[in-house]
C-alpha positions in Angstrom: -40.8 9.4 17.9 -43.8 8.1 19.8 -44.0 4.8 17.9 -40.3 4.0 18.3 -39.1 0.9 20.0 -36.8 3.2 22.1 -39.8 3.4 24.5 -39.2 -0.2 25.6 -35.5 -0.4 25.7 -32.6 1.9 26.6 -29.4 2.8 24.9 -27.4 1.6 27.8 -29.0 -1.9 27.6 -28.2 -2.1 23.9 -24.6 -1.1 24.4 -24.3 -3.6 27.2 -25.6 -6.4 25.0 -23.1 -5.4 22.3 -20.3 -5.4 24.8 -21.3 -8.8 26.0 -21.3 -10.3 22.5 -18.0 -8.6 21.6 -16.3 -10.2 24.7 -17.9 -13.6 24.2 -15.7 -16.6 24.8 -14.1 -17.7 21.5 -14.3 -14.3 19.9 -16.9 -11.7 19.0 -20.5 -13.1 18.5 -22.2 -10.0 17.0 -23.2 -12.2 14.0 -24.0 -15.8 13.5 -21.9 -15.7 10.3 -18.1 -15.7 10.6 -17.7 -14.0 7.2 -20.3 -11.4 7.9 -19.4 -9.6 11.1 -21.7 -6.6 10.9 -24.0 -5.2 13.5 -26.1 -2.1 13.8 -26.7 -0.1 17.0 -29.7 2.2 16.5 -30.2 5.2 18.8 -32.5 8.1 19.2 -30.8 11.0 17.4 -31.5 13.1 20.4 -29.1 10.8 22.3 -26.1 11.6 20.1 -23.9 12.8 23.0 -25.0 10.0 25.3 -24.1 7.6 22.6 -20.6 9.1 22.2 -20.1 8.8 26.0 -21.1 5.1 25.9 -18.8 4.5 22.9 -15.9 6.2 24.6 -16.4 4.0 27.7 -16.7 0.8 25.6 -13.6 1.7 23.5 -11.6 2.5 26.6 -12.6 -0.8 28.2 -11.7 -2.8 25.1 -8.4 -1.0 24.7 -7.5 -1.7 28.3 -8.0 -5.4 27.5 -5.7 -5.4 24.5 -8.2 -4.6 21.8 -7.7 -2.4 18.8 -10.6 0.0 18.2 -10.9 2.1 15.0 -13.6 4.8 15.1 -14.5 6.1 11.6 -16.5 9.3 11.3 -18.7 9.3 8.2 -19.0 13.0 8.5 -15.2 13.4 8.4 -15.0 11.2 5.3 -17.5 13.4 3.5 -15.8 16.6 4.6 -12.4 15.3 3.4 -13.9 14.5 0.0 -15.4 18.0 -0.3 -12.2 19.7 0.9 -10.2 17.7 -1.8 -12.2 19.4 -4.5 -11.1 22.5 -6.3 -12.4 25.6 -4.5 -14.4 26.7 -7.5 -16.4 23.5 -7.4 -17.5 24.0 -3.8 -18.0 27.7 -4.3 -20.3 27.0 -7.2 -22.2 24.4 -5.2 -22.7 26.8 -2.3 -23.8 29.7 -4.5 -26.3 27.6 -6.5 -27.8 26.1 -3.3 -28.2 29.6 -1.8 -29.9 30.9 -4.9 -32.3 28.0 -5.1 -33.1 28.1 -1.4 -34.2 31.7 -1.7 -36.8 30.6 -4.3 -37.7 27.2 -3.1 -36.0 25.4 -0.1 -37.2 22.0 -1.3 -35.6 22.5 -4.7 -32.4 23.5 -3.0 -32.4 20.2 -1.0 -33.0 18.2 -4.2 -30.1 20.0 -5.8 -27.7 19.1 -2.9 -28.9 15.5 -3.0 -28.1 15.3 -6.7 -24.6 16.8 -6.2 -23.6 15.1 -3.0 -24.7 11.6 -3.9 -21.5 11.0 -5.9 -19.4 11.7 -2.9 -21.4 9.4 -0.6 -23.1 6.6 -2.4 -21.8 3.7 -4.6 -18.6 1.7 -4.6 -16.6 4.9 -5.3 -18.3 6.9 -2.5 -17.3 6.8 1.2 -17.4 3.0 1.1 -14.1 3.1 -0.7 -12.6 5.3 2.0 -13.9 3.0 4.7 -12.4 0.0 3.0 -9.1 1.7 2.7 -9.1 2.7 6.4 -10.1 -0.8 7.6 -7.5 -2.4 5.4 -4.7 -0.2 6.7 -5.9 -0.9 10.3 -6.0 -4.6 9.7 -2.5 -4.5 8.2 -1.2 -2.7 11.3 -2.7 -5.4 13.6 -2.5 -8.7 11.5 -2.9 -11.1 14.4 -5.8 -9.4 16.3 -8.8 -10.3 14.2 -10.8 -11.3 17.3 -9.7 -8.3 19.3 -10.4 -5.6 16.8 -13.5 -3.4 16.5 -14.5 -1.0 13.8 -17.1 1.7 14.7 -18.8 3.7 12.0 -20.3 6.8 13.5 -21.5 10.4 12.9 -23.9 9.1 10.2 -26.4 11.8 11.3 -24.3 14.5 9.7 -25.1 12.9 6.3 -28.8 13.2 6.6 -30.8 13.1 4.3 -28.2 12.0 1.7 -27.3 8.6 3.1 -28.5 5.0 2.8 -26.7 2.8 5.3 -28.0 -0.5 3.9 -26.3 0.3 0.6 -23.0 1.3 2.4 -22.9 -2.0 4.2 -23.4 -3.9 0.9 -20.5 -2.1 -0.7 -18.0 -2.8 2.2 -19.2 -6.4 2.6 -16.3 -8.7 1.7 -13.7 -6.0 2.3 -13.5 -5.8 6.0 -11.0 -8.6 6.6 -13.7 -10.3 8.7 -13.3 -7.7 11.4 -16.3 -6.8 13.5 -17.9 -3.7 12.2 -20.7 -1.8 14.1 -22.7 0.9 12.5 -24.0 3.5 15.0 -27.3 4.4 13.4 -29.3 7.5 14.4 -32.9 6.5 13.8 -35.7 4.2 14.7 -36.2 0.4 14.5 -39.7 -0.1 13.1 -39.9 -3.9 13.2 -37.5 -6.8 13.2 -35.3 -5.6 10.3 -36.6 -2.2 9.3 -34.8 1.0 10.2 -35.8 4.6 9.6 -32.9 7.0 9.2 -33.2 9.8 11.8 -36.8 8.6 12.4 -37.8 10.7 9.4 -37.1 8.7 6.2 -39.3 5.7 5.1 -38.2 2.6 6.8 -35.5 0.6 5.0 -35.9 -3.2 5.4 -32.8 -4.1 3.4 -30.7 -5.1 6.4 -28.9 -8.4 7.2 -26.8 -7.4 10.2 -27.9 -8.0 13.8 -29.7 -4.9 15.2 -29.0 -4.1 18.9 -31.9 -2.5 20.6 
């Protein structure tokens, strides 16, 4: 990742900037738009455990100040969807993938992409689960809009089947105006372009503020 902007900034500095804007006087200022309170915190995938440490510290600090913090694992949402399937469906998926991999690993990957996309992408993918979780959390804390934070993490576990820009579009308008921060394993290539895991072509379809 020699061309990454991680060379000129640090994860700690990005988390500090996010913390500063969350605790801004008058309410969170992670976005200039009151009805679009999304932000993205990119990090080097090799810093996954360091990121988790920073997020635990931030969550603990906010909680101690009366905030409500909901951490949503995208990995857990996908696993829950797969576990809800009939065993024969998953067994068939596993057997076919192994058979294809023995012949052509790339073909096996394309097969998994084709099968898993329905669980992940679109309005009926994990976006629906996120909306449900955020709605339930908002209902449990109806008077704490400016003291609630939603963290979307563990996105790396969905590589290479995941497009975060599409996810944010699907949950836009369904977050009760709560601040939502996507923890993004990847690289920032320019002002608004992000490369998932530093491997996929840069996606420029982002509106949220990007903290680096």
